[in-house]
N, C-alpha and C positions, 0 to 999 in steps of 0.2 A: 413286792417281787421287784419293784426296781430297787427298791433299799436292799433286799439282798443280794439280789446283783451288783450294785455297787460295793457292800462287802466282797463277796464274792472274788470281783476284780481288783479290787485293792489288794484284798491278802493276797492273792495269786500274782501281783508284779510285786510286794514286796518280799514274800518268800521266794521268788524266783530272783530276781537283783540281788536280795541277800547270799542265796547259796551261791549263782555265780561269783558274786565278791569276793567271797569266803574260798571258794574253789579256787579263786586263781592265786590266792595266798599262800596255800596248802600247797599248790603246785610251785608257786614262786619259793616258798621255803624248802620245798624236798629236793627243787633244783641244784639250791646252791648249800643247803646241809647235808642233803643225804647224799649227791652225789661227790662233796668235797670234806666239808669239816666235818661232820659230825656232828649228830646234836648236842653230844657231849664228848669234851677232848681232857686229856689228860695230859699234860709236858711236865718240864722241869721249871721250879720256880724261877722269876723274872725273862722264860723263855719268848711269851707275849709281847714284851716290852720291849725285848732286843731278839730279833729272833734271828739268831746266830746260831752257828753250828759247836760251837764254846758252850752254849744252853742247851747241850743237849744230855741224856742222862742213859747210865748203862741199863739194856732191857734185861727186864726181872721176870720170867716166869711165874716167880711165887705173886706180884704182884699182878699180873695177867690173871694167873687163877684168880684173888680175891676182887678183881673188879667181874669176872664170869657170875661169881658165885651170888652176885646183887639181883633180885628176881625182875627189873627194868632190864639188864643188861640180854643182849642177844649173843654178842660176839664184840671182840675187840680186835682193831685194826693199827698193827703199826705201820709208821710212815718215818720217814728220813728226808726231810727236804733243803732244797739247798738251790744256788744260782752256781750256771757254768756257763761259758761262752762255746754253743756249738759249729765246729767249722766243717764245710764240705761244700767240695771245688774252690773254688774263688770268695764262696762267700763266709760273710760271721756272723751269727745270731744269739743274742743273748736269752737265753733259757730258766724258765723254772723246772729244776730236776727234780723227781720223786722218786724215792726208792720203796717201793711196796711190795707185801706180800699179796702174790695174784689171788690166789683164792679166796683168801679174807676180804681183799678189797672187792673184789667180784662181787661178795654176796650184798656189801655194802651201798657201792657207785654203779655199780652194772656194767664196767669199765669194760667185758667181754664184747658185751651187744653192742659197743661202741665202734669198734674193728669194721673198716669200712675195706681196709685190705692187705692181706697178708693173715698171720695168725696172732695170738693172742702168746704173751709171755708165758713162762714157766719159773717157780723157785730155782731150777738148776743151767738157767737160760744166760747168758753175756750177752743179751741184746738187748734194743731198745724199742718200746715203741713211741711213733713221735706223732702231735697231733697233726692234722690233717691241714690248717692255715700254715703250719710251718714246716711241713711237709711241701705243699703248693709252692711256696716263696724262696725254698730254697731246691727246689727241684729235686726232692727227695725221693725214692723209690723201695720199696719191699727190698732186701737182698744186699740195698748200698751201702758201703761203710764211712763211717763217720765220726771225726775226731771232739773231744769234749775237755776241755780246757778251765779249773778255777780251783778258787782259794780252799783246803782242806780243812781239817779239822786243829787246832790248834798253829793257825797260819800255814799248815804246811801247803805243799803244791798239791790240785791233784791233776790228772789227766790220765785217758785213756778212749783208746777206738772200738767202738762198737759197730755188730751189722743190726739195721734196721728190719725188725722181725714182721712189725703190722705199724699201719696208721689207723689210729682213732681221730672220730669227732665228736667233739666238747659241745657243749649247749652254748658257753661261753665264749662268747668272740678270743676276748682278749685271754682266754685259756686256750682256747683254739690255735692260735699264733704263735703259741710260745711255751708248750708242754711236753716233755719231754722223761717217759717213765723206763725205771729201768728195776730189775726182780731187787729184793730188799737189800742179799748178800753180797749182789756186786756194788749198788750203790755205797754198803759199807767200806768197801774196798777199795774206792773209786775216793771216796773222800777221806779217808785212811779212818774212821772211825771203832774201828771194831765193833762192837756189839751196841753199836749207842744207837737212840732214835732221837727223834723230835717230838713225835707225838705217840698218842694208844690214841685214835677215832674210836668212841663207843655206836656199836649198831644198837638201838633200844626198841625194844618190842614195841607190839602195834599197841597203843593207850596207852605207851608208858608217857611218863611227864620229866621232862629233861630237868624242869626245877627242884623237882625233889629229889632227882637221882643224884645233883649235884651233890645236895644238901646230906645226903647219906652216906654220898664217898668221900666228903670232906670229914666224917666221923669214923671213916676206915682207913684211908692211907695216911700217909704221912704229910701232914699241909707244910713243914718245913721243909719237904725235900718236893713233894708233887705241887702242881694247880690245878685245879679243878674248874672247867668251864664249859658254862650253855652256851648254845646257838647265838643266845639273845644277847650276851654279856660278849660274846667273840664277834657278832655282826647288829653292833646298836644302831645303825644305819639301816639297815634292813629292816627294823625293827619300828624306829621313828616311820620311815616312810609306807610301810602297813598301816602306822596310826593315822597319818595326815590323810592317807586315802580313806581310810575307814570311816574318817567324820564325814566325807562327804556321800559317802554311803547311806550312813546315820541321818543325816541331813534331808536325803531322798525320801528313806523311808518316816520320817518324821513328817513330811509334808503326807505322803499318802494315807499318813493316821488322820492328821489333819481332814483328810477329805472322809476320810470312815467315819469322825466323829460328826460333822456336819451334816452325814447322812443321815446316821442313828437318831441326832438329836431333830432332824429334819422330823422323822418318822415320830417319836415320840410328841413332840411339839403337835403333831396333827392327829395323832391317838390322843390327845387332852381336849386339843382343841373344837373339833368336830363331834366329839361326842359330850360336850358336856351336859346337855340337857340328857341324854340316859344315863351319866353319872348324875345327873340330881334325883332322877326318878329313883335309881337305885337306892341312893342314901336316904331318900325321903321312908322310902319300904322297911328301910331298917338295916339295910346291909353297912357293915362295918366300914371306917374309912380304909383298917389294917388291912383286911380280904380285899377290898377295892383297886388297894396300890400293890397288894402282892400279884393279883393278876397283872395289872399293868406293867410291872416287875417283869413276870415270868414273860410277857408278851413282847418285851424287851429281850428280853435273853433267850427266847425262841429264836425271833428274826436275826441277830447276832449269830447264833450259835449256826443256823444254818448256811449262813453266807460264812462263815469260818470255815466250817467243814468242807464246803462246797470249794471254797477257794484251795486248801491244801489237796483236796482229793484231783482237783484239775492242772494242779501244778507239780506231782510227782511224776506222771509218765513224761514232762517236759525236762526233769532235774534230772534223772534216769537216762532219757538220751543225750543229754550234753555233757553228763557224765561220762557216757560211754563213748560218744562223738564230740568231744572240745572243740569249741570255736577257734580254728584258726587263724592269728594275725597274720596281716602282711604288708610289707611297704615298708615305713619308716618305722612304726609303732613297731614291727617283727622286728626290726632293726636294732632302735632302743633295746628292747627285752633282750638281746642275744648279747647287746654290750656288758649289761649288770649281771649276764650269769644264766638268765632263764629263759625258759622253753618259752615261744610265742602261741602258745594256749590258753584257752580260758575255760577252764572241766568248770561243772556246779558240784557243789559238796551234800554228798547222800546224809547228812547228820540231821538227825528229827529232830535237833532240839532247833531246829532255824521253825521249822511250823508250827512245834508246839511252843516256845518264847511268843512267837507274834502274834497265833492265834488266841495266846491266852492275855497279850496287851488288847485286843480288840474286844475281847470279851470285859476285861475291866474296865475299859473304857465306856462298851454300854452301860456296866452297873452304874459309873459315874452318873452317867447322863441321864438315867432313870429315877435321880432323885431328882430332876424336874418334876416327874408325874407325881411321885408322891408328895411333894412339896403345894402342886396344883390341888392334889386330892382334898390336904387337910386345910386349904384355902376356900374351897369351893363351898358356898352356899345352896345349900339344895332348895331354898323356895327359889332363888333370885335364878338356878342353874333350871329348873325343870317348866320355867314360863316360857312359850315360845314365843 
């Protein structure tokens, strides 16, 4: 019972810690990738290295239809992104101006839910959404008019005056302090790009793999004209950060495995050492060493299986609870995550692969350690062992 309890709590902590860690990675990735970059992005060749309006491409309905034919693609989100100087009253601020299709954008990034005052824009509007931090800095309110100037397509001058239709609160502190959203047609008119775009962000279906989608699109699209990138290629810093942090979690799980290993080995050692007399008697009366070894291995597996299944069972309610009610970070930790564009929450991941993987690992350890009992049985001298 002590060994079962040891295995149970070790599996519980291993599964819960890993589910919490992977859930946080999933939340971080979703906050950055789904809310803006997209899991896959299509843009003109050379745009990612030099993100200029001169590297835009004409919007092509046939290309978007081709993208939607892919089984993994759920939606295509057109965007036109650039820089502008926003002036209001006596203040000026550099902003990231994004021309969006309001409906498609909301399907991917749920921008409509982030409106904290005013209303969401529509395709026919000539009004803007302003991020909350920017509105607070400039003193902007819904209904105010503001002017923007910048450099347009082919070094032309871009200028326009727009009313503020709504204020949105973005997860990233940096984005929340310097973002403005215009309907796509109004942004194209502002920059003088006609019907051109900087990127097509792709919304993938649940469970779809971004890398496989990129490979499929590279065989479909004209790679001399378009460049297809997954979020891992666009955000290598995020991938590296997750890998480094994940290594720390794996070290913690390794320590738990060591605890489990010593617990199981102690039990195996006890089962052999305290029953040498019984084993000697059994072998003396004719029991085969193979059968006795099989009994000891099954005994070890039974103890390990009960402990593993108990750990998995008691971990599931906790994982489900913290998936629905994530741990919310506060203070400096929350500010740090917001600065990187992440929501300061730590949900757990519901994937069944986590308990299956850790359960299988513990059972593998149990099988390997049971080799000690097999060796002990084959080295046992029945005559010496059967003497008190």
